LUMGU-230756 format. One record per residue: x, y, z of N, C-alpha, C in turn; residue in one letter. Coordinates in steps of 0.001 Angstrom, whole numbers, plus 500000, padded with zeros to 6 digits. Layout:
BEGIN
{{X Y Z} {X Y Z} {X Y Z} "A"}
...
//
This chain:
BEGIN
{{339516 553748 376258} {338548 553094 375394} {339072 551758 374901} "M"}
{{338178 551024 374282} {338483 549700 373754} {339364 549832 372511} "D"}
{{340417 549009 372419} {341315 549069 371264} {340613 548671 369971} "R"}
{{339648 547790 370069} {338909 547364 368887} {338203 548533 368209} "G"}
{{337754 549509 369004} {337088 550676 368436} {338066 551476 367588} "W"}
{{339303 551641 368061} {340319 552383 367309} {340647 551672 365992} "Y"}
{{340729 550373 366044} {341038 549606 364833} {339927 549781 363810} "V"}
{{338685 549674 364260} {337550 549839 363328} {337514 551260 362770} "R"}
{{337746 552260 363616} {337744 553650 363161} {338845 553877 362130} "F"}
{{340045 553373 362380} {341158 553516 361449} {340839 552821 360120} "F"}
{{340218 551641 360184} {339861 550902 358971} {338832 551679 358135} "F"}
{{337818 552228 358780} {336791 553002 358060} {337404 554262 357473} "V"}
{{338218 554967 358211} {338852 556190 357725} {339782 555903 356549} "L"}
{{340534 554823 356636} {341426 554436 355531} {340613 554088 354282} "T"}
{{339506 553403 354446} {338653 553043 353304} {338073 554283 352643} "S"}
{{337652 555250 353430} {337095 556487 352877} {338160 557261 352110} "I"}
{{339346 557398 352661} {340431 558139 351996} {340858 557426 350717} "V"}
{{340993 556103 350756} {341382 555354 349556} {340303 555470 348479} "A"}
{{339049 555415 348869} {337952 555552 347897} {337978 556931 347259} "S"}
{{338233 557965 348039} {338281 559320 347499} {339410 559444 346471} "W"}
{{340565 558885 346761} {341680 558983 345817} {341404 558208 344533} "F"}
{{340676 557107 344625} {340350 556342 343421} {339307 557081 342586} "V"}
{{338334 557698 343225} {337272 558404 342502} {337659 559808 342051} "L"}
{{338619 560419 342696} {338968 561818 342426} {339272 562095 340959} "W"}
{{340055 561272 340250} {340292 561559 338829} {339012 561493 337989} "P"}
{{338058 560721 338395} {336801 560654 337658} {335961 561908 337863} "S"}
{{336173 562583 338976} {335423 563802 339289} {336210 565048 338924} "L"}
{{337168 564921 338012} {338085 565996 337648} {337357 567221 337100} "D"}
{{336202 567046 336469} {335470 568191 335915} {334946 569095 337026} "Q"}
{{334583 568535 338160} {333999 569314 339235} {335012 569658 340324} "W"}
{{335907 568715 340619} {336946 568929 341628} {338280 568554 340975} "V"}
{{339047 569564 340516} {340298 569252 339812} {341265 568441 340685} "P"}
{{341808 567387 340068} {342752 566519 340774} {344172 566905 340371} "A"}
{{345119 566797 341298} {346522 567093 340962} {347060 566085 339933} "P"}
{{348077 566466 339219} {348663 565623 338177} {349199 564314 338768} "A"}
{{349751 564354 339981} {350293 563136 340593} {349186 562109 340837} "R"}
{{348008 562576 341272} {346891 561663 341526} {346400 561089 340196} "V"}
{{346329 561953 339150} {345890 561484 337825} {346862 560444 337269} "K"}
{{348155 560659 337472} {349155 559716 336972} {349115 558405 337749} "A"}
{{348839 558484 339049} {348799 557298 339889} {347569 556433 339581} "L"}
{{346419 557069 339372} {345170 556360 339077} {344850 556599 337608} "I"}
{{345126 555599 336772} {344922 555757 335329} {343475 555542 334905} "E"}
{{342807 554604 335523} {341428 554301 335137} {340460 555313 335751} "R"}
{{339444 555627 334986} {338406 556510 335468} {337056 555843 335261} "R"}
{{336102 556280 336018} {334734 555809 335821} {334147 556627 334679} "I"}
{{333689 555927 333658} {333111 556662 332540} {331693 557104 332907} "S"}
{{331362 558357 332618} {330035 558847 332968} {328954 558149 332143} "P"}
{{327845 557888 332776} {326725 557239 332104} {325959 558205 331228} "G"}
{{324944 557694 330560} {324147 558526 329666} {323447 559660 330395} "L"}
{{323053 559439 331625} {322353 560486 332352} {323273 561669 332645} "D"}
{{324544 561411 332886} {325491 562495 333169} {325953 563155 331872} "I"}
{{326086 562385 330805} {326556 562930 329528} {325472 563671 328755} "R"}
{{324302 563769 329275} {323267 564505 328558} {321966 563754 328468} "G"}
{{321918 562588 329009} {320658 561874 329072} {320373 561024 327859} "G"}
{{319234 560436 327902} {318802 559536 326859} {317312 559726 326690} "L"}
{{316879 559886 325478} {315459 560056 325220} {314909 558760 324657} "R"}
{{313973 558193 325363} {313325 556972 324934} {311879 557273 324594} "L"}
{{311428 556686 323525} {310027 556829 323163} {309470 555431 322946} "M"}
{{308475 555092 323734} {307839 553792 323616} {306558 553950 322819} "Y"}
{{306368 553068 321891} {305139 553062 321119} {304390 551775 321427} "E"}
{{303117 551908 321624} {302275 550754 321907} {301339 550554 320735} "V"}
{{301368 549375 320180} {300448 549020 319116} {299185 548522 319801} "E"}
{{298210 549404 319938} {297013 549084 320707} {296256 547918 320080} "V"}
{{296101 547932 318758} {295373 546839 318105} {296053 545500 318346} "D"}
{{297378 545496 318276} {298118 544251 318514} {297996 543810 319972} "E"}
{{298019 544775 320889} {297864 544443 322311} {296486 543851 322578} "A"}
{{295467 544400 321942} {294111 543867 322116} {294019 542462 321534} "V"}
{{294623 542248 320369} {294620 540902 319766} {295377 539917 320649} "R"}
{{296503 540349 321216} {297265 539467 322111} {296454 539103 323347} "D"}
{{295735 540091 323892} {294897 539803 325059} {293778 538842 324673} "R"}
{{293183 539040 323506} {292128 538139 323046} {292663 536723 322894} "R"}
{{293841 536597 322289} {294439 535268 322106} {294760 534615 323451} "D"}
{{295292 535402 324385} {295597 534884 325713} {294332 534399 326407} "L"}
{{293290 535211 326365} {292035 534824 327003} {291431 533587 326338} "R"}
{{291510 533479 325016} {290940 532300 324355} {291705 531039 324763} "S"}
{{293034 531135 324908} {293819 529987 325384} {293458 529643 326825} "E"}
{{293287 530664 327667} {292931 530411 329065} {291549 529773 329166} "Q"}
{{290596 530269 328372} {289257 529685 328381} {289296 528245 327879} "F"}
{{290085 527988 326839} {290176 526630 326297} {290746 525678 327342} "T"}
{{291794 526096 328035} {292376 525243 329077} {291401 525015 330227} "R"}
{{290723 526081 330633} {289759 525947 331729} {288598 525048 331311} "E"}
{{288125 525186 330081} {287050 524319 329610} {287524 522874 329529} "L"}
{{288780 522659 329119} {289345 521313 329106} {289354 520698 330496} "G"}
{{289623 521519 331509} {289581 521031 332896} {288147 520705 333298} "Q"}
{{287212 521553 332893} {285812 521308 333244} {285232 520112 332488} "R"}
{{285765 519831 331296} {285329 518656 330547} {285938 517377 331125} "F"}
{{286978 517507 331945} {287652 516351 332519} {288785 515831 331648} "G"}
{{289192 516597 330673} {290269 516184 329763} {291627 516563 330354} "I"}
{{291703 517733 330934} {292957 518264 331477} {292850 518253 332999} "I"}
{{293889 517766 333665} {293902 517770 335129} {294225 519177 335627} "K"}
{{293637 519509 336757} {293837 520832 337335} {295296 521019 337765} "K"}
{{295819 522207 337563} {297182 522600 337933} {298255 521815 337175} "D"}
{{297936 521306 335995} {298927 520653 335145} {298957 521352 333801} "E"}
{{300116 521343 333186} {300237 521914 331853} {299672 520910 330862} "I"}
{{298709 521338 330024} {298094 520382 329112} {299038 519972 327983} "P"}
{{298879 518743 327536} {299660 518259 326400} {298944 518659 325115} "T"}
{{299602 518492 323991} {298976 518803 322697} {297765 517918 322445} "R"}
{{297871 516669 322854} {296763 515743 322648} {295550 516170 323465} "E"}
{{295772 516608 324694} {294665 517066 325524} {294023 518321 324927} "Q"}
{{294846 519218 324403} {294311 520421 323769} {293529 520073 322505} "L"}
{{293985 519050 321756} {293241 518614 320568} {291903 518018 320958} "K"}
{{291868 517248 322045} {290603 516679 322518} {289642 517789 322949} "Q"}
{{290169 518810 323589} {289330 519942 323989} {288837 520684 322750} "T"}
{{289719 520873 321769} {289338 521571 320544} {288280 520797 319769} "A"}
{{288229 519475 319926} {287201 518683 319255} {285825 518952 319871} "A"}
{{285801 519345 321144} {284513 519600 321812} {284096 521061 321771} "R"}
{{285066 521961 321639} {284757 523392 321557} {285661 524022 320509} "V"}
{{285070 524737 319586} {285820 525401 318518} {285917 526882 318870} "K"}
{{287137 527414 318872} {287359 528822 319193} {287701 529548 317899} "V"}
{{286888 530526 317551} {287131 531346 316360} {287314 532787 316791} "E"}
{{288126 533504 316065} {288302 534921 316350} {287218 535687 315619} "H"}
{{286513 536507 316368} {285396 537287 315858} {285870 538726 315695} "D"}
{{286419 539036 314540} {286996 540361 314328} {288334 540464 315035} "G"}
{{288759 541715 315252} {290042 541927 315910} {289966 541707 317405} "E"}
{{288801 541926 317983} {288699 541933 319434} {287926 540761 320008} "R"}
{{287144 540079 319218} {286255 539077 319776} {286714 537654 319550} "G"}
{{286080 536767 320281} {286300 535341 320089} {284960 534644 320254} "M"}
{{284748 533601 319471} {283488 532875 319476} {283768 531422 319786} "R"}
{{283050 530888 320772} {283182 529498 321171} {281976 528742 320630} "F"}
{{282245 527714 319832} {281173 526868 319317} {281352 525483 319915} "T"}
{{280352 525033 320673} {280418 523758 321368} {279731 522677 320544} "F"}
{{280198 521444 320681} {279618 520323 319955} {278227 519990 320487} "Q"}
{{277997 520186 321776} {276654 519963 322318} {276349 521034 323360} "N"}
{{275059 521213 323612} {274613 522277 324512} {275046 522037 325953} "A"}
{{275236 520797 326363} {275677 520503 327731} {277075 521054 327984} "A"}
{{277934 520994 326975} {279277 521567 327119} {279210 523087 327186} "D"}
{{278264 523684 326481} {278143 525144 326477} {277822 525668 327875} "A"}
{{277126 524877 328676} {276785 525296 330038} {278026 525410 330926} "A"}
{{279118 524794 330531} {280346 524844 331340} {281041 526204 331221} "K"}
{{280700 526965 330181} {281205 528334 330052} {280201 529232 330776} "L"}
{{280308 529265 332103} {279324 529956 332912} {279870 531281 333439} "D"}
{{279034 531927 334218} {279379 533239 334762} {280604 533174 335678} "H"}
{{280763 532114 336449} {281912 531972 337345} {283220 531920 336569} "D"}
{{283228 531202 335466} {284435 531116 334634} {284762 532472 334031} "L"}
{{283756 533162 333577} {283979 534451 332928} {284483 535489 333920} "V"}
{{283907 535542 335101} {284323 536546 336084} {285632 536175 336780} "T"}
{{286123 534989 336568} {287387 534553 337170} {288553 535445 336731} "K"}
{{288525 535937 335517} {289634 536720 334974} {289509 538204 335269} "Y"}
{{288344 538676 335698} {288208 540060 336129} {288045 541074 335019} "G"}
{{288382 540742 333800} {288238 541694 332709} {287293 541162 331631} "D"}
{{286405 540259 332017} {285483 539644 331080} {284081 539771 331654} "V"}
{{283099 540064 330810} {281725 540146 331279} {280772 539670 330191} "R"}
{{279561 539307 330600} {278534 538835 329685} {277685 540012 329240} "S"}
{{277295 540024 327970} {276469 541115 327464} {275139 540646 326912} "T"}
{{274866 539334 326885} {273550 538833 326490} {273320 537475 327121} "S"}
{{272084 537020 327091} {271722 535774 327767} {272150 534549 326964} "A"}
{{272624 533477 327628} {273000 532264 326926} {271765 531500 326460} "P"}
{{271661 531265 325140} {270521 530522 324628} {270909 529484 323586} "T"}
{{272183 529365 323261} {272578 528406 322235} {273919 527788 322579} "S"}
{{274421 526980 321674} {275714 526350 321916} {276857 527192 321351} "S"}
{{276583 528428 320913} {277616 529340 320439} {277682 530519 321390} "T"}
{{278872 530828 321849} {279069 531959 322746} {280233 532784 322250} "R"}
{{280176 534089 322489} {281207 535000 322003} {281849 535755 323141} "S"}
{{283052 536232 322894} {283759 537082 323850} {284387 538224 323091} "A"}
{{284476 539355 323735} {285032 540536 323095} {285718 541381 324151} "R"}
{{286908 541918 323865} {287549 542808 324832} {286647 543998 325136} "P"}
{{286495 544319 326400} {285596 545385 326834} {286165 546727 326415} "R"}
{{285333 547569 325862} {285731 548939 325537} {285152 549847 326606} "S"}
{{285446 551140 326517} {284911 552077 327497} {283417 552309 327275} "N"}
{{282936 552043 326069} {281516 552198 325785} {280769 550995 326331} "K"}
{{279523 551203 326659} {278705 550096 327152} {278427 549157 325991} "R"}
{{278696 547864 326197} {278498 546879 325138} {277013 546603 324964} "A"}
{{276593 546479 323724} {275200 546173 323418} {275056 544682 323190} "R"}
{{273896 544122 323525} {273687 542700 323287} {273731 542375 321804} "P"}
{{274201 541200 321504} {274287 540741 320132} {272877 540494 319592} "S"}
{{272618 540812 318317} {271297 540567 317767} {271007 539084 317562} "P"}
{{272048 538251 317606} {271844 536814 317442} {271519 536185 318782} "T"}
{{271249 534922 318779} {270890 534221 320017} {272120 533659 320704} "A"}
{{273238 534310 320614} {274458 533823 321241} {274771 534651 322480} "S"}
{{275658 534141 323294} {276101 534878 324475} {277400 535559 324133} "T"}
{{277520 536796 324495} {278710 537553 324195} {279454 537804 325499} "R"}
{{280722 537439 325538} {281567 537705 326702} {282544 538782 326280} "W"}
{{282823 539709 327164} {283618 540863 326803} {284820 540955 327736} "V"}
{{286008 541210 327172} {287244 541374 327946} {287607 542841 328008} "C"}
{{288135 543311 329130} {288541 544710 329255} {289677 544841 330241} "A"}
{{290361 545980 330173} {291440 546215 331116} {290860 546778 332406} "K"}
{{291557 546519 333524} {291123 547041 334821} {291509 548497 334919} "R"}
{{290698 549229 335655} {291019 550649 335841} {291700 550861 337143} "R"}
//
């Protein structure tokens, strides 16, 4: 046979034996190691939490805070998108504070309760830019009444069917995907 094969085999076998001798003192609870091996290899691998008895983690989710965070995120995304549609913010660029102030001068975003947001536009032509395509772009937003004024609302979608607002505003609803 080829001598290179013997060299590789000897190298692999030596690596396995050396690894076993280094790990053996760490496995002393299951496979007792002789005193000479323990004295030769002083360091041991300390067992992790899973071996020492585990770790119990409990995660708590503040649902109301998560809904408010989603509402705030969506209102920022809508504001940026409306700024792009108004021609204030260039597409695929991070808006500056001045650009966001110019957008805020044309559309006012108010939080409507814990879950909703209301967009008030300076003129009705700007309100038309908040259309069905923009709302469905995010996948978790839907319209619940017909647009008839320069004020539009958004609300995180719940599992219950949303009812139209009694006012003449458009209500947009945000929800999580299933």
